[in-house]
N, C-alpha and C positions, 0 to 999 in steps of 0.2 A: 477520520472521515466523519462528517455529518451530513446525512442525506446523500446527495451526490457531490458535494464540496469536499475536496481533499486538500489537506495541509500537510506537509512533511517539515517537521522541526529538527534541527540538528545543534546540539549544545545551545539551545536557546534562541536560534536564528531560524527564520523561516526561509527554506531553500526551494520549496516547490508548492504552489497554489494553483489548483486546476478543478475544473468541473468534470465529473465523470460522464463519459458519452459523448463529450465535445470534440470538435476537429483538434484542439491543441492536446487534449487527453490521449487520443489516438496516435498523435505525432510522437508523443513522449514514449508510449509504450512501443511504438515502432523502432525507437532508438535504444530500446533496453534489451536486457539479456532475456526477456520474455517474449520478444517478438516473434517467434517460432512456435509458441505454445498456444495452439488454438483455443480461442474462448477465455485467455488469461484475462482476470479482472472483470468478467461479465456476471459473476454470481452475485446475487443481491441478498441473499439469506443464508445462513448456514453456519458452520463452526468458525471458530478463530483460526487464523492462519498465522504461525510464527516461523518465519524464515531465517535460514542461516546462511552465512556467506563463506563457509569453509568445510573441510572434511569432518570436523567435529565441534559441535557447539553445545554447551551446556547452559541451562536456564536454572535459576534458583530464585524463590521468593517473587514469584510474578504476582502481580495484583491487577485485577480487571475491574473496573468501575464504570458505571454508565456516565456519558457525558451529560452536562447539566444543560 
């Protein structure tokens, strides 16, 4: 995410490109598993969120760097 522009890449292929706060963005959220979480995706500043997709997730050697 850079500003309000969101890109999601999977295995080197762009799978989602949308601007946060636009009707297409809210349409995608309404179709997601997060649709019933009030205010999901509305925070503009704060901590980094790392989500998991199962009962147990392990992370190792995470590197976070600023976008150029």
